[in-house]
C-alpha positions as CSV (number, residue, x, y, z in Angstrom):
1,L,-10.6,-18.9,47.3
2,S,-14.4,-17.2,48.7
3,Y,-13.1,-17.6,52.4
4,L,-9.9,-15.7,51.5
5,R,-11.5,-12.8,49.3
6,I,-13.4,-12.2,52.4
7,Q,-10.5,-12.0,54.9
8,L,-9.0,-10.1,52.4
9,T,-11.3,-7.5,52.2
10,L,-11.9,-7.1,56.4
11,L,-8.0,-6.9,56.5
12,K,-7.8,-3.9,54.0
13,R,-10.2,-2.3,55.9
14,S,-8.1,-2.4,59.4
15,I,-5.1,-1.5,57.9
16,P,-4.6,2.7,57.6
17,E,-4.8,4.4,54.4
18,D,-1.3,6.1,55.4
19,N,0.1,2.6,55.9
20,A,1.8,2.8,52.4
21,T,3.9,-0.5,52.8
22,A,1.2,-2.4,53.9
23,Q,-1.3,-0.9,51.5
24,S,1.1,-2.4,48.7
25,I,1.5,-5.5,50.2
26,M,-2.5,-5.9,50.2
27,A,-2.4,-5.1,46.2
28,D,0.3,-7.5,45.7
29,F,-2.5,-10.1,47.5
30,S,-5.6,-8.7,46.2
31,Q,-3.8,-8.9,42.7
32,A,-2.6,-12.5,43.0
33,L,-6.4,-14.0,44.6
34,N,-8.1,-12.5,41.7
35,D,-5.5,-14.2,39.6
36,A,-5.9,-17.2,41.4
37,Y,-9.8,-16.9,40.4
38,R,-9.2,-16.4,36.7
39,Q,-7.0,-19.6,36.4
40,L,-9.7,-21.3,38.6
41,R,-12.5,-20.3,36.5
42,E,-10.5,-21.1,33.2
43,L,-9.8,-24.2,33.8
44,L,-13.5,-25.0,34.9
45,T,-14.3,-24.1,31.0
46,T,-11.8,-26.1,30.1
47,F,-13.0,-29.3,31.9
48,R,-16.4,-28.4,31.0
49,L,-15.2,-28.0,27.2
50,T,-13.5,-31.3,27.5
51,L,-16.2,-33.4,28.7
52,Q,-18.8,-32.1,26.2
53,Q,-17.2,-32.1,22.9
54,A,-15.3,-35.8,22.5
55,D,-12.9,-33.5,19.7
56,L,-10.4,-31.2,20.1
57,P,-11.9,-28.9,17.0
58,S,-15.0,-28.6,18.2
59,A,-13.4,-28.2,21.7
60,L,-11.7,-25.1,20.1
61,R,-14.4,-23.6,18.2
62,E,-16.5,-23.6,21.6
63,M,-14.1,-21.8,23.5
64,L,-12.7,-19.4,20.5
65,D,-17.1,-18.6,20.6
66,T,-16.7,-17.5,23.8
67,L,-14.0,-15.8,24.0
68,Q,-15.1,-13.9,20.8
69,N,-18.2,-12.5,23.0
70,Q,-15.1,-11.0,24.9
71,T,-13.1,-8.9,22.8
72,S,-13.2,-7.3,19.1
73,A,-10.6,-8.9,17.7
74,K,-11.2,-11.1,14.8
75,L,-10.7,-14.8,16.2
76,T,-10.0,-17.1,13.8
77,L,-9.0,-21.2,13.9
78,D,-7.8,-24.0,11.2
79,C,-7.7,-27.7,13.2
80,R,-5.9,-30.2,11.0
81,L,-5.2,-32.6,14.0
82,P,-6.8,-36.4,13.3
83,T,-9.8,-36.2,16.1
84,L,-7.6,-39.1,17.6
85,A,-4.6,-37.6,18.3
86,L,-4.6,-36.6,21.6
87,D,-6.2,-37.9,24.7
88,A,-8.0,-36.3,26.9
89,Q,-5.5,-35.2,29.3
90,M,-3.3,-33.6,26.6
91,Q,-6.2,-31.9,25.4
92,V,-7.2,-30.0,28.7
93,H,-3.4,-29.1,28.9
94,L,-3.7,-28.3,24.9
95,L,-6.6,-26.0,25.3
96,Q,-5.2,-24.3,28.5
97,I,-1.7,-23.4,26.5
98,I,-4.3,-22.3,23.7
99,R,-6.6,-20.4,25.8
100,E,-4.0,-18.6,28.2
101,A,-2.3,-17.6,25.0
102,V,-5.0,-15.9,23.3
103,L,-6.4,-14.0,26.1
104,N,-2.9,-12.8,26.6
105,A,-3.3,-11.2,23.2
106,M,-6.2,-10.1,24.2
107,K,-5.2,-8.2,26.9
108,H,-2.1,-7.1,25.8
109,A,-1.1,-7.1,22.2
110,N,-4.0,-4.1,21.3
111,A,-4.4,-7.0,18.3
112,S,-7.3,-6.9,16.0
113,E,-6.7,-10.3,14.5
114,I,-5.7,-14.0,16.3
115,A,-5.2,-17.2,14.4
116,V,-5.4,-20.2,15.9
117,S,-3.9,-23.3,13.5
118,C,-3.0,-26.1,14.2
119,V,-1.8,-29.0,12.2
120,T,0.3,-32.5,11.7
121,A,3.2,-33.2,10.1
122,P,3.8,-36.4,7.9
123,D,6.2,-37.8,10.2
124,G,3.5,-37.1,13.4
125,N,5.2,-34.4,15.0
126,H,1.7,-31.5,15.9
127,T,2.2,-27.9,16.1
128,V,-0.2,-25.4,17.2
129,Y,0.0,-21.6,16.1
130,I,-1.2,-18.5,18.3
131,R,-0.7,-15.7,16.3
132,D,-1.9,-12.0,16.4
133,N,-1.2,-9.0,14.6
134,G,-0.6,-7.0,18.0
135,I,2.4,-5.1,19.5
136,G,4.3,-8.2,19.7
137,I,6.8,-9.4,22.4
138,G,10.2,-9.5,23.6
139,E,11.5,-12.2,25.4
140,P,7.8,-12.5,27.7
141,K,8.8,-11.8,31.3
142,E,6.2,-12.7,33.8
143,P,5.3,-9.2,36.2
144,E,5.5,-10.7,40.3
145,G,2.8,-12.4,41.1
146,H,1.6,-13.6,37.6
147,Y,2.4,-17.6,36.6
148,G,0.2,-17.2,33.3
149,L,3.7,-18.2,31.3
150,N,5.3,-20.7,33.4
151,I,2.3,-23.0,33.1
152,M,1.8,-22.7,29.5
153,R,5.7,-24.2,29.6
154,E,4.7,-26.2,32.3
155,R,1.7,-27.8,30.3
156,A,3.6,-28.0,27.3
157,E,6.2,-30.5,28.8
158,R,3.5,-32.3,30.1
159,L,3.1,-32.7,26.6
160,G,6.3,-33.7,25.8
161,G,6.8,-31.0,24.1
162,T,8.0,-27.0,23.6
163,L,6.3,-23.7,23.8
164,T,8.0,-21.1,21.8
165,F,7.1,-17.2,21.5
166,S,8.4,-15.5,18.5
167,Q,8.1,-12.0,16.7
168,P,7.2,-12.4,12.8
169,S,8.4,-10.2,10.7
170,G,5.3,-9.0,9.5
171,G,5.2,-7.8,13.6
172,G,2.8,-9.5,16.4
173,T,3.5,-12.3,18.2
174,L,3.5,-15.9,17.1
175,V,3.2,-18.5,20.5
176,S,4.1,-22.2,18.5
177,I,3.2,-25.4,20.8
178,S,5.6,-28.2,19.2
179,F,4.2,-32.0,20.4
180,R,3.7,-36.2,19.8
181,S,0.7,-37.5,20.2
182,A,0.9,-40.3,23.0
183,E,2.7,-43.4,22.6
184,G,-0.8,-45.7,21.5
185,E,-2.3,-42.7,20.2
186,E,-0.1,-43.0,17.0
187,S,-1.1,-45.9,16.0
188,Q,-4.6,-44.7,15.8
189,L,-3.2,-41.7,13.0
190,M,-2.0,-44.0,10.8
């Protein structure tokens, strides 16, 4: 990615400023490269959290503490998932979905509060809610060259679950991830 960034800078310098079409294409490339850098940093942060924290509540707390330094919104966590509810792969996917949802709320919602809550129903189904009190989201649409929402959906599918976006009657946005524990993990929860 660093090599691409250097080459992109050199290419930008060689394109005349009055070539609007080329400048627009370069801006798209630059945005896509910046998004790739951001996603790589977030992925590395998640892997670091996963390796340092053996349980989801601790990993979530550390992740939200890091994000709290980047926003004036109040971030809260209520995680009631059993410690053994997730294998390492499931934990990485869930951490990334939550991180992306919180970052989206920080960037786009103009929210003063962002709450993450994780619960397990008696039937073993797990649900994670990320709710903000911001401007709300209609039907989520990804700008061209952005892939965060699609990646969130793919990660939810890898969990064997579903990802939904809604607007609660009180305003804001509610992102919900529902899934079950991996086979073999469920017996450890009983």
